[in-house]
KEMARVEX-407312 format. One record per atom (N, C-alpha, C): x, y, z; atom name; chain. Coordinates in nm, 4 decimals. Atoms other than C-alpha are relative to their C-alpha. Example, Ala and Ser with C-alpha at 12.3 -4.5 7.8 and 13.67 -1.06 7.14 Angstrom:
<pts>
<pt x="0.0890" y="-0.1190" z="0.0000" atomo="N" cadena="A"/>
<pt x="1.2300" y="-0.4500" z="0.7800" atomo="CA" cadena="A"/>
<pt x="0.0900" y="0.1200" z="0.0000" atomo="C" cadena="A"/>
<pt x="-0.0820" y="-0.1190" z="-0.0060" atomo="N" cadena="A"/>
<pt x="1.3670" y="-0.1060" z="0.7140" atomo="CA" cadena="A"/>
<pt x="-0.0770" y="0.1090" z="0.0730" atomo="C" cadena="A"/>
</pts>
This chain:
<pts>
<pt x="-0.1426" y="0.0025" z="0.0197" atomo="N" cadena="A"/>
<pt x="-1.4707" y="1.1758" z="0.1427" atomo="CA" cadena="A"/>
<pt x="0.0732" y="-0.0217" z="0.1324" atomo="C" cadena="A"/>
<pt x="-0.0619" y="0.0169" z="-0.1301" atomo="N" cadena="A"/>
<pt x="-1.3946" y="1.1886" z="0.5143" atomo="CA" cadena="A"/>
<pt x="0.0075" y="-0.1485" z="0.0389" atomo="C" cadena="A"/>
<pt x="0.0004" y="0.1431" z="-0.0318" atomo="N" cadena="A"/>
<pt x="-1.4910" y="0.8204" z="0.5539" atomo="CA" cadena="A"/>
<pt x="0.1095" y="-0.0728" z="-0.0782" atomo="C" cadena="A"/>
<pt x="-0.1051" y="0.0615" z="0.0819" atomo="N" cadena="A"/>
<pt x="-1.2610" y="0.7216" z="0.2670" atomo="CA" cadena="A"/>
<pt x="0.1381" y="0.0321" z="0.0574" atomo="C" cadena="A"/>
<pt x="-0.1280" y="-0.0379" z="-0.0603" atomo="N" cadena="A"/>
<pt x="-0.9752" y="0.9134" z="0.4281" atomo="CA" cadena="A"/>
<pt x="0.0257" y="-0.0781" z="0.1280" atomo="C" cadena="A"/>
<pt x="-0.0150" y="0.0758" z="-0.1249" atomo="N" cadena="A"/>
<pt x="-1.0380" y="0.7386" z="0.7594" atomo="CA" cadena="A"/>
<pt x="0.0340" y="-0.1460" z="-0.0291" atomo="C" cadena="A"/>
<pt x="-0.0294" y="0.1388" z="0.0390" atomo="N" cadena="A"/>
<pt x="-1.0414" y="0.3947" z="0.5947" atomo="CA" cadena="A"/>
<pt x="0.1445" y="-0.0103" z="-0.0488" atomo="C" cadena="A"/>
<pt x="-0.1376" y="0.0000" z="0.0506" atomo="N" cadena="A"/>
<pt x="-0.7183" y="0.4802" z="0.4129" atomo="CA" cadena="A"/>
<pt x="0.0994" y="0.0103" z="0.1148" atomo="C" cadena="A"/>
<pt x="-0.0898" y="-0.0163" z="-0.1138" atomo="N" cadena="A"/>
<pt x="-0.5566" y="0.5944" z="0.7366" atomo="CA" cadena="A"/>
<pt x="0.0085" y="-0.1273" z="0.0833" atomo="C" cadena="A"/>
<pt x="0.0005" y="0.1240" z="-0.0784" atomo="N" cadena="A"/>
<pt x="-0.6610" y="0.2797" z="0.9233" atomo="CA" cadena="A"/>
<pt x="0.0796" y="-0.1090" z="-0.0713" atomo="C" cadena="A"/>
<pt x="-0.0749" y="0.1018" z="0.0742" atomo="N" cadena="A"/>
<pt x="-0.5274" y="0.0541" z="0.6471" atomo="CA" cadena="A"/>
<pt x="0.1487" y="0.0316" z="-0.0050" atomo="C" cadena="A"/>
<pt x="-0.1418" y="-0.0372" z="-0.0031" atomo="N" cadena="A"/>
<pt x="-0.2010" y="0.2499" z="0.6371" atomo="CA" cadena="A"/>
<pt x="0.0626" y="-0.0306" z="0.1358" atomo="C" cadena="A"/>
<pt x="-0.0507" y="0.0339" z="-0.1331" atomo="N" cadena="A"/>
<pt x="-0.1620" y="0.2066" z="1.0122" atomo="CA" cadena="A"/>
<pt x="0.0193" y="-0.1503" z="0.0125" atomo="C" cadena="A"/>
<pt x="-0.0133" y="0.1465" z="-0.0020" atomo="N" cadena="A"/>
<pt x="-0.2267" y="-0.1675" z="0.9787" atomo="CA" cadena="A"/>
<pt x="0.1227" y="-0.0418" z="-0.0805" atomo="C" cadena="A"/>
<pt x="-0.1157" y="0.0326" z="0.0828" atomo="N" cadena="A"/>
<pt x="0.0267" y="-0.1845" z="0.6963" atomo="CA" cadena="A"/>
<pt x="0.1311" y="0.0392" z="0.0654" atomo="C" cadena="A"/>
<pt x="-0.1211" y="-0.0442" z="-0.0676" atomo="N" cadena="A"/>
<pt x="0.2811" y="0.0174" z="0.8914" atomo="CA" cadena="A"/>
<pt x="0.0369" y="-0.0889" z="0.1178" atomo="C" cadena="A"/>
<pt x="-0.0262" y="0.0909" z="-0.1118" atomo="N" cadena="A"/>
<pt x="0.2437" y="-0.2025" z="1.1983" atomo="CA" cadena="A"/>
<pt x="0.0477" y="-0.1363" z="-0.0496" atomo="C" cadena="A"/>
<pt x="-0.0436" y="0.1273" z="0.0574" atomo="N" cadena="A"/>
<pt x="0.2789" y="-0.5106" z="0.9805" atomo="CA" cadena="A"/>
<pt x="0.1478" y="0.0093" z="-0.0418" atomo="C" cadena="A"/>
<pt x="-0.1407" y="-0.0188" z="0.0396" atomo="N" cadena="A"/>
<pt x="0.6048" y="-0.3720" z="0.8344" atomo="CA" cadena="A"/>
<pt x="0.0906" y="0.0108" z="0.1220" atomo="C" cadena="A"/>
<pt x="-0.0776" y="-0.0050" z="-0.1234" atomo="N" cadena="A"/>
<pt x="0.7248" y="-0.2968" z="1.1878" atomo="CA" cadena="A"/>
<pt x="0.0293" y="-0.1411" z="0.0505" atomo="C" cadena="A"/>
<pt x="-0.0190" y="0.1392" z="-0.0425" atomo="N" cadena="A"/>
<pt x="0.6705" y="-0.6618" z="1.2793" atomo="CA" cadena="A"/>
<pt x="0.0967" y="-0.0743" z="-0.0915" atomo="C" cadena="A"/>
<pt x="-0.0909" y="0.0647" z="0.0955" atomo="N" cadena="A"/>
<pt x="0.8467" y="-0.7751" z="0.9621" atomo="CA" cadena="A"/>
<pt x="0.1434" y="0.0455" z="0.0264" atomo="C" cadena="A"/>
<pt x="-0.1337" y="-0.0542" z="-0.0203" atomo="N" cadena="A"/>
<pt x="1.1404" y="-0.5456" z="1.0285" atomo="CA" cadena="A"/>
<pt x="0.0644" y="-0.0429" z="0.1301" atomo="C" cadena="A"/>
<pt x="-0.0569" y="0.0341" z="-0.1305" atomo="N" cadena="A"/>
<pt x="1.1848" y="-0.6258" z="1.3959" atomo="CA" cadena="A"/>
<pt x="0.0080" y="-0.1498" z="0.0259" atomo="C" cadena="A"/>
<pt x="0.0109" y="0.1406" z="-0.0398" atomo="N" cadena="A"/>
<pt x="1.0799" y="-0.9892" z="1.4177" atomo="CA" cadena="A"/>
<pt x="-0.0109" y="-0.0979" z="-0.1169" atomo="C" cadena="A"/>
<pt x="0.0178" y="0.0831" z="0.1189" atomo="N" cadena="A"/>
<pt x="1.0580" y="-1.1173" z="1.0585" atomo="CA" cadena="A"/>
<pt x="-0.1320" y="-0.0772" z="0.0063" atomo="C" cadena="A"/>
<pt x="0.1324" y="0.0618" z="-0.0135" atomo="N" cadena="A"/>
<pt x="0.6912" y="-1.1887" z="1.1249" atomo="CA" cadena="A"/>
<pt x="-0.1021" y="0.0826" z="-0.0773" atomo="C" cadena="A"/>
<pt x="0.1010" y="-0.0656" z="0.0827" atomo="N" cadena="A"/>
<pt x="0.4277" y="-1.1015" z="0.8663" atomo="CA" cadena="A"/>
<pt x="-0.1381" y="-0.0379" z="0.0540" atomo="C" cadena="A"/>
<pt x="0.1290" y="0.0281" z="-0.0631" atomo="N" cadena="A"/>
<pt x="0.1030" y="-1.0788" z="1.0636" atomo="CA" cadena="A"/>
<pt x="-0.1107" y="-0.0143" z="-0.1032" atomo="C" cadena="A"/>
<pt x="0.1023" y="0.0097" z="0.1049" atomo="N" cadena="A"/>
<pt x="-0.1111" y="-1.0167" z="0.7537" atomo="CA" cadena="A"/>
<pt x="0.0098" y="-0.1358" z="-0.0683" atomo="C" cadena="A"/>
<pt x="-0.0196" y="0.1313" z="0.0618" atomo="N" cadena="A"/>
<pt x="0.0401" y="-1.3234" z="0.5880" atomo="CA" cadena="A"/>
<pt x="-0.0426" y="-0.1126" z="0.0922" atomo="C" cadena="A"/>
<pt x="0.0368" y="0.1038" z="-0.0964" atomo="N" cadena="A"/>
<pt x="-0.0077" y="-1.5282" z="0.9052" atomo="CA" cadena="A"/>
<pt x="-0.1512" y="-0.0120" z="0.0149" atomo="C" cadena="A"/>
<pt x="0.1459" y="0.0022" z="-0.0163" atomo="N" cadena="A"/>
<pt x="-0.3731" y="-1.4300" z="0.9366" atomo="CA" cadena="A"/>
<pt x="-0.0684" y="-0.0555" z="-0.1240" atomo="C" cadena="A"/>
<pt x="0.0702" y="0.0328" z="0.1239" atomo="N" cadena="A"/>
<pt x="-0.4608" y="-1.4826" z="0.5710" atomo="CA" cadena="A"/>
<pt x="0.0632" y="-0.1138" z="-0.0794" atomo="C" cadena="A"/>
<pt x="-0.0482" y="0.1214" z="0.0654" atomo="N" cadena="A"/>
<pt x="-0.2635" y="-1.7963" z="0.4872" atomo="CA" cadena="A"/>
<pt x="0.1312" y="0.0116" z="-0.0750" atomo="C" cadena="A"/>
<pt x="-0.1307" y="-0.0152" z="0.0629" atomo="N" cadena="A"/>
<pt x="0.0818" y="-1.6756" z="0.3847" atomo="CA" cadena="A"/>
<pt x="0.0022" y="0.1151" z="-0.0987" atomo="C" cadena="A"/>
<pt x="-0.0155" y="-0.1156" z="0.0866" atomo="N" cadena="A"/>
<pt x="0.2206" y="-1.4003" z="0.1667" atomo="CA" cadena="A"/>
<pt x="-0.0577" y="-0.0216" z="-0.1391" atomo="C" cadena="A"/>
<pt x="0.0495" y="0.0292" z="0.1348" atomo="N" cadena="A"/>
<pt x="0.1113" y="-1.5724" z="-0.1535" atomo="CA" cadena="A"/>
<pt x="-0.1504" y="-0.0259" z="-0.0043" atomo="C" cadena="A"/>
<pt x="0.1439" y="0.0256" z="-0.0050" atomo="N" cadena="A"/>
<pt x="-0.2468" y="-1.6319" z="-0.0367" atomo="CA" cadena="A"/>
<pt x="-0.0766" y="0.1185" z="-0.0599" atomo="C" cadena="A"/>
<pt x="0.0784" y="-0.1032" z="0.0687" atomo="N" cadena="A"/>
<pt x="-0.5097" y="-1.4412" z="-0.2308" atomo="CA" cadena="A"/>
<pt x="-0.0460" y="0.1102" z="0.0954" atomo="C" cadena="A"/>
<pt x="0.0484" y="-0.1016" z="-0.0946" atomo="N" cadena="A"/>
<pt x="-0.6553" y="-1.2670" z="0.0754" atomo="CA" cadena="A"/>
<pt x="0.1127" y="0.0896" z="0.0499" atomo="C" cadena="A"/>
<pt x="-0.1135" y="-0.0813" z="-0.0431" atomo="N" cadena="A"/>
<pt x="-0.3138" y="-1.1542" z="0.1946" atomo="CA" cadena="A"/>
<pt x="0.0399" y="0.0973" z="-0.1104" atomo="C" cadena="A"/>
<pt x="-0.0363" y="-0.0875" z="0.1122" atomo="N" cadena="A"/>
<pt x="-0.2354" y="-1.0159" z="-0.1508" atomo="CA" cadena="A"/>
<pt x="-0.1039" y="0.1110" z="-0.0185" atomo="C" cadena="A"/>
<pt x="0.1036" y="-0.1032" z="0.0069" atomo="N" cadena="A"/>
<pt x="-0.5690" y="-0.8318" z="-0.1495" atomo="CA" cadena="A"/>
<pt x="0.0271" y="0.1074" z="0.1063" atomo="C" cadena="A"/>
<pt x="-0.0292" y="-0.0964" z="-0.1066" atomo="N" cadena="A"/>
<pt x="-0.4794" y="-0.6702" z="0.1851" atomo="CA" cadena="A"/>
<pt x="0.1220" y="0.0833" z="-0.0379" atomo="C" cadena="A"/>
<pt x="-0.1201" y="-0.0744" z="0.0402" atomo="N" cadena="A"/>
<pt x="-0.1297" y="-0.5764" z="0.0593" atomo="CA" cadena="A"/>
<pt x="-0.0342" y="0.1014" z="-0.1091" atomo="C" cadena="A"/>
<pt x="0.0386" y="-0.0896" z="0.1101" atomo="N" cadena="A"/>
<pt x="-0.2852" y="-0.4259" z="-0.2548" atomo="CA" cadena="A"/>
<pt x="-0.0831" y="0.1164" z="0.0510" atomo="C" cadena="A"/>
<pt x="0.0819" y="-0.1079" z="-0.0566" atomo="N" cadena="A"/>
<pt x="-0.5448" y="-0.2293" z="-0.0581" atomo="CA" cadena="A"/>
<pt x="0.0853" y="0.0998" z="0.0784" atomo="C" cadena="A"/>
<pt x="-0.0894" y="-0.0892" z="-0.0746" atomo="N" cadena="A"/>
<pt x="-0.2728" y="-0.0900" z="0.1700" atomo="CA" cadena="A"/>
<pt x="0.0793" y="0.0865" z="-0.0972" atomo="C" cadena="A"/>
<pt x="-0.0737" y="-0.0763" z="0.1002" atomo="N" cadena="A"/>
<pt x="-0.0727" y="0.0137" z="-0.1359" atomo="CA" cadena="A"/>
<pt x="-0.0859" y="0.1064" z="-0.0668" atomo="C" cadena="A"/>
<pt x="0.0925" y="-0.0973" z="0.0592" atomo="N" cadena="A"/>
<pt x="-0.3746" y="0.1831" z="-0.2942" atomo="CA" cadena="A"/>
<pt x="-0.0272" y="0.1128" z="0.0990" atomo="C" cadena="A"/>
<pt x="0.0217" y="-0.1029" z="-0.1021" atomo="N" cadena="A"/>
<pt x="-0.4390" y="0.3639" z="0.0335" atomo="CA" cadena="A"/>
<pt x="0.1218" y="0.0916" z="0.0125" atomo="C" cadena="A"/>
<pt x="-0.1206" y="-0.0832" z="-0.0040" atomo="N" cadena="A"/>
<pt x="-0.0774" y="0.4837" z="0.0345" atomo="CA" cadena="A"/>
<pt x="-0.0009" y="0.0995" z="-0.1155" atomo="C" cadena="A"/>
<pt x="0.0096" y="-0.0916" z="0.1139" atomo="N" cadena="A"/>
<pt x="-0.1277" y="0.6286" z="-0.3126" atomo="CA" cadena="A"/>
<pt x="-0.1045" y="0.1081" z="0.0266" atomo="C" cadena="A"/>
<pt x="0.1047" y="-0.0966" z="-0.0337" atomo="N" cadena="A"/>
<pt x="-0.4503" y="0.7951" z="-0.1987" atomo="CA" cadena="A"/>
<pt x="0.0502" y="0.0993" z="0.1053" atomo="C" cadena="A"/>
<pt x="-0.0494" y="-0.0862" z="-0.1076" atomo="N" cadena="A"/>
<pt x="-0.2729" y="0.9322" z="0.1095" atomo="CA" cadena="A"/>
<pt x="0.0951" y="0.1073" z="-0.0512" atomo="C" cadena="A"/>
<pt x="-0.0827" y="-0.1057" z="0.0584" atomo="N" cadena="A"/>
<pt x="-0.0401" y="1.1273" z="-0.1175" atomo="CA" cadena="A"/>
<pt x="-0.0796" y="0.1289" z="-0.0169" atomo="C" cadena="A"/>
<pt x="0.0847" y="-0.1195" z="0.0127" atomo="N" cadena="A"/>
<pt x="-0.3363" y="1.3625" z="-0.1613" atomo="CA" cadena="A"/>
<pt x="-0.0118" y="0.0755" z="0.1319" atomo="C" cadena="A"/>
<pt x="0.0048" y="-0.0666" z="-0.1297" atomo="N" cadena="A"/>
<pt x="-0.3129" y="1.4434" z="0.2116" atomo="CA" cadena="A"/>
<pt x="0.1112" y="0.1034" z="0.0143" atomo="C" cadena="A"/>
<pt x="-0.1189" y="-0.0836" z="-0.0180" atomo="N" cadena="A"/>
<pt x="0.0254" y="1.6149" z="0.1707" atomo="CA" cadena="A"/>
<pt x="-0.0313" y="0.1489" z="-0.0156" atomo="C" cadena="A"/>
<pt x="0.0314" y="-0.1429" z="0.0099" atomo="N" cadena="A"/>
<pt x="-0.1025" y="1.9484" z="0.0377" atomo="CA" cadena="A"/>
<pt x="-0.0908" y="0.0489" z="0.1136" atomo="C" cadena="A"/>
<pt x="0.0912" y="-0.0386" z="-0.1077" atomo="N" cadena="A"/>
<pt x="-0.3756" y="1.9511" z="0.3035" atomo="CA" cadena="A"/>
<pt x="0.0759" y="0.0203" z="0.1307" atomo="C" cadena="A"/>
<pt x="-0.0802" y="-0.0133" z="-0.1218" atomo="N" cadena="A"/>
<pt x="-0.1238" y="1.8971" z="0.5839" atomo="CA" cadena="A"/>
<pt x="0.0864" y="0.1252" z="-0.0095" atomo="C" cadena="A"/>
<pt x="-0.0787" y="-0.1209" z="0.0199" atomo="N" cadena="A"/>
<pt x="0.0949" y="2.1692" z="0.4365" atomo="CA" cadena="A"/>
<pt x="-0.0816" y="0.1258" z="0.0240" atomo="C" cadena="A"/>
<pt x="0.0874" y="-0.1148" z="-0.0220" atomo="N" cadena="A"/>
<pt x="-0.1977" y="2.4103" z="0.4374" atomo="CA" cadena="A"/>
<pt x="-0.0303" y="0.0178" z="0.1488" atomo="C" cadena="A"/>
<pt x="0.0274" y="-0.0088" z="-0.1431" atomo="N" cadena="A"/>
<pt x="-0.2771" y="2.3265" z="0.7994" atomo="CA" cadena="A"/>
<pt x="0.1201" y="0.0559" z="0.0747" atomo="C" cadena="A"/>
<pt x="-0.1197" y="-0.0493" z="-0.0666" atomo="N" cadena="A"/>
<pt x="0.0820" y="2.3843" z="0.9085" atomo="CA" cadena="A"/>
<pt x="0.0225" y="0.1480" z="-0.0313" atomo="C" cadena="A"/>
<pt x="-0.0169" y="-0.1395" z="0.0384" atomo="N" cadena="A"/>
<pt x="0.0995" y="2.7114" z="0.7149" atomo="CA" cadena="A"/>
<pt x="-0.1017" y="0.0880" z="0.0732" atomo="C" cadena="A"/>
<pt x="0.1073" y="-0.0752" z="-0.0669" atomo="N" cadena="A"/>
<pt x="-0.2314" y="2.8272" z="0.8674" atomo="CA" cadena="A"/>
<pt x="0.0320" y="0.0195" z="0.1487" atomo="C" cadena="A"/>
<pt x="-0.0288" y="-0.0075" z="-0.1434" atomo="N" cadena="A"/>
<pt x="-0.1175" y="2.7483" z="1.2249" atomo="CA" cadena="A"/>
<pt x="0.1248" y="0.0814" z="0.0311" atomo="C" cadena="A"/>
<pt x="-0.1243" y="-0.0723" z="-0.0266" atomo="N" cadena="A"/>
<pt x="0.2211" y="2.9179" z="1.1871" atomo="CA" cadena="A"/>
<pt x="-0.0184" y="0.1508" z="-0.0136" atomo="C" cadena="A"/>
<pt x="0.0218" y="-0.1439" z="0.0181" atomo="N" cadena="A"/>
<pt x="0.0669" y="3.2563" z="1.1046" atomo="CA" cadena="A"/>
<pt x="-0.0575" y="0.0636" z="0.1224" atomo="C" cadena="A"/>
</pts>
C-alpha cells in the first residue's frame, strides 16, 4: 500500500506542476509531451492524475490522526 501511495503522490505532484504551468504560462507540459490535450496518452495521464487525487482523499484521515497525535 505504501508503494501505491507514493505513486499517487508523485502523479499528484506532476499534475499540480502541470496546472501551475497552465495557470502561469498557459503551457500544458503533459499535452506538449504526449501530443496535445486530445491525444490518447495525454488523456491517460490526466485520468491517472485524477484517479490519484481520488485515492489521495483517503490520506486526509491519516494526516488528521498524525496532527492530533503530535499536538498531545
